TIRO-141503 format. One record per residue (C-alpha): residue in three letters; y, x negated, z. Coordinates in steps of 0.25 Angstrom, whole numbers, padded with zeros to 4 digits, always signed. Layout:
# residues N
alaYXZ;...
This chain:
# residues 236
met-0070+0214-0247;ser-0072+0223-0234;val-0067+0218-0220;asp-0080+0216-0218;gln-0082+0207-0229;gln-0070+0199-0225;lys-0075+0199-0212;gln-0088+0192-0216;glu-0083+0183-0223;val-0075+0179-0213;arg-0087+0178-0203;glu-0095+0172-0214;lys-0083+0160-0216;ile-0083+0158-0201;trp-0098+0155-0197;thr-0098+0145-0209;leu-0086+0138-0203;leu-0093+0138-0191;glu-0106+0133-0195;his-0101+0125-0205;glu-0091+0117-0194;his-0104+0116-0183;ala-0095+0126-0173;val-0108+0136-0171;pro-0121+0131-0168;thr-0131+0129-0180;gly-0137+0142-0185;ala-0128+0151-0176;pro-0129+0166-0181;arg-0117+0169-0190;arg-0114+0180-0178;ile-0103+0177-0168;pro-0102+0160-0169;ala-0108+0155-0156;phe-0098+0144-0158;ile-0097+0129-0154;gly-0086+0129-0143;ala-0088+0143-0138;ala-0089+0138-0123;leu-0076+0130-0123;ala-0070+0144-0131;ala-0074+0152-0117;asp-0070+0141-0110;arg-0056+0142-0114;leu-0056+0159-0114;ala-0059+0157-0099;gly-0046+0148-0098;leu-0039+0158-0102;pro-0030+0168-0093;gln-0035+0180-0099;trp-0050+0176-0098;met-0047+0173-0083;ala-0040+0188-0079;ala-0051+0195-0086;his-0062+0201-0079;val-0069+0209-0087;ile-0074+0203-0100;val-0081+0209-0113;thr-0088+0200-0121;val-0099+0197-0132;pro-0111+0193-0131;asp-0110+0182-0142;thr-0115+0167-0139;ala-0100+0161-0140;gln-0094+0170-0130;leu-0107+0167-0121;pro-0097+0155-0113;val-0086+0166-0112;arg-0096+0176-0105;ala-0100+0164-0095;his-0085+0162-0093;ala-0084+0176-0089;leu-0095+0175-0079;asp-0093+0163-0073;ala-0077+0170-0071;ser-0084+0183-0065;lys-0078+0190-0077;leu-0087+0204-0077;val-0093+0202-0093;tyr-0095+0214-0102;met-0104+0211-0115;ala-0110+0220-0125;val-0124+0224-0127;pro-0129+0221-0141;arg-0122+0229-0153;leu-0116+0239-0139;ala-0129+0246-0143;ala-0131+0251-0127;ala-0125+0262-0120;lys-0120+0251-0109;pro-0114+0241-0120;phe-0111+0230-0113;tyr-0118+0220-0103;val-0109+0217-0090;leu-0111+0204-0085;asp-0105+0204-0070;pro-0102+0190-0064;ala-0104+0197-0050;val-0120+0199-0052;leu-0123+0189-0061;thr-0135+0182-0055;ile-0134+0169-0065;pro-0124+0160-0070;pro-0114+0167-0079;thr-0118+0157-0092;glu-0131+0164-0091;ala-0127+0178-0090;ala-0116+0177-0101;lys-0128+0173-0110;lys-0129+0187-0119;glu-0145+0188-0117;val-0143+0185-0103;ala-0133+0195-0100;ala-0142+0205-0108;glu-0152+0205-0100;ile-0145+0203-0085;ala-0131+0211-0089;ser-0130+0227-0086;thr-0123+0234-0097;val-0112+0244-0095;glu-0107+0258-0103;val-0094+0254-0107;asp-0086+0266-0099;asp-0093+0257-0086;met-0084+0244-0091;pro-0072+0239-0084;pro-0059+0236-0093;val-0062+0223-0100;asp-0049+0212-0099;met-0057+0202-0109;val-0066+0204-0124;val-0072+0191-0129;leu-0078+0192-0142;gly-0086+0183-0152;ser-0079+0181-0165;val-0084+0175-0178;ala-0069+0173-0183;val-0055+0178-0178;ser-0041+0176-0181;arg-0028+0170-0172;ser-0024+0185-0173;gly-0037+0190-0168;val-0043+0195-0178;arg-0060+0193-0175;leu-0072+0193-0184;gly-0086+0195-0175;lys-0098+0194-0183;gly-0097+0208-0189;ala-0105+0219-0182;gly-0091+0225-0175;tyr-0098+0226-0160;ser-0086+0218-0154;asp-0076+0227-0160;ile-0084+0239-0156;glu-0085+0235-0141;ile-0071+0232-0140;ala-0067+0245-0146;ile-0077+0252-0135;leu-0072+0246-0124;gln-0057+0250-0130;glu-0062+0264-0131;tyr-0065+0263-0117;gly-0053+0259-0110;leu-0059+0244-0107;ile-0052+0235-0118;lys-0036+0236-0115;pro-0024+0231-0123;glu-0023+0219-0114;thr-0040+0216-0114;leu-0040+0204-0123;ile-0049+0201-0134;val-0055+0187-0135;thr-0064+0178-0146;thr-0069+0164-0143;val-0073+0158-0156;his-0074+0144-0161;pro-0060+0139-0168;leu-0066+0140-0181;gln-0067+0155-0180;val-0054+0157-0179;val-0047+0162-0192;asp-0031+0159-0195;gly-0029+0169-0205;glu-0032+0184-0204;leu-0045+0190-0203;pro-0051+0204-0208;gln-0051+0214-0199;asp-0056+0231-0197;ser-0046+0239-0189;his-0058+0238-0179;asp-0058+0226-0175;phe-0053+0222-0162;gly-0045+0207-0162;val-0044+0196-0151;asp-0034+0194-0143;leu-0038+0178-0140;ile-0046+0169-0148;val-0052+0157-0139;thr-0059+0145-0146;pro-0063+0131-0139;asp-0048+0126-0143;glu-0038+0137-0142;val-0035+0151-0137;ile-0029+0161-0149;glu-0020+0172-0144;cys-0021+0181-0154;thr-0010+0191-0162;ala-0011+0205-0161;pro-0027+0207-0161;gln-0030+0220-0167;arg-0036+0229-0157;pro-0041+0243-0160;asp-0038+0254-0149;gly-0054+0256-0149;leu-0064+0261-0159;ile-0062+0264-0174;trp-0073+0275-0175;glu-0072+0274-0192;ser-0076+0258-0192;leu-0089+0261-0183;pro-0101+0262-0192;ala-0110+0274-0186;his-0121+0266-0185;lys-0112+0259-0174;ile-0109+0271-0167;ala-0123+0274-0166;glu-0127+0261-0161;ile-0117+0259-0149;pro-0118+0270-0139;ala-0105+0266-0134;leu-0098+0270-0148;lys-0106+0283-0148;ala-0101+0286-0135;arg-0087+0287-0140;gln-0088+0292-0155;pro-0078+0302-0158;
């Protein structure tokens, strides 16, 4: 069985478990789970000293991380969120609390952010203090599985290529406890691990998560390079 097949098998198991235990809304799509308790996990993250010290946050547009985005804006943090599939010359929305004219809880909604936020090129962004991702499954050692499209890993790799992610930049995921796997998970060489896992119940510090140096070009399909301007711009 290939690594991709192993990953998909894990995803199917986690999605089924979450549905069986009513940990996601009925009929929720099998993508990044909009898990019950996402707001509590965001509250727990917002209480961490690492969060309080962070000024620039990159986060995903997934519904489960909506409370994280709202917390960040409410705390006057600068929030960057990738445009869909990174398919724009300026691939990140920027939400600046200093200029917002609507409440953080509204501005944090991905549909609203897409309407009100300006977009920026990667080389116009400041260094990133924290990245907050969604996950389908994550191991206690920090191996993370997303929904399978690979855009989060590409996004982080691009930011690293531009020198915006440093060794001290924390990569975090907020998940339901049922999404945390005690054993090992399949992993490719281009996958980024997470430093912290935050659930409604606990904070898990991961042990030596994998962090590639940047883009691993041989792992990128030609169609993705063609579709993502930031990749095309740095293609060797």
